[in-house]
Phi, psi and omega in degrees: 000319181297319182294323179294316178296319179295319179296315178298319178296314179294322177296316179297319180296316179297316179294321179294314180294319179296315178296319179295316180298315179300315185291309188279336183251354179236308186281312184299312179298323179294318179294319181287330180291328180292313172083001177284161181300319180299318181289323177294320177295319178296319177296318178294314181295321178293322178293320177297316177299319177297318178297318178296318177298316179297314180298315179297322179294318179296316179297319178298316180296317180295315180292328177288319181288322181230082186295342179269355181286140174085031175146310183279154177244000000 
């Protein structure tokens, strides 16, 4: 059971870091370099989506590590 959880955690971390790297070092500079309104809105919306994903991932990790935190006794 421990090996499965560790594998899932490492896979999630690798995918998150790869996705973040792809977004911030490849897509965002390209969108900002173009400079049209549509590209700027796409860069903003994508960054907001990344923030929401990060926040959700942090909440998930906290709730998994401490299932009684935040309401249950």
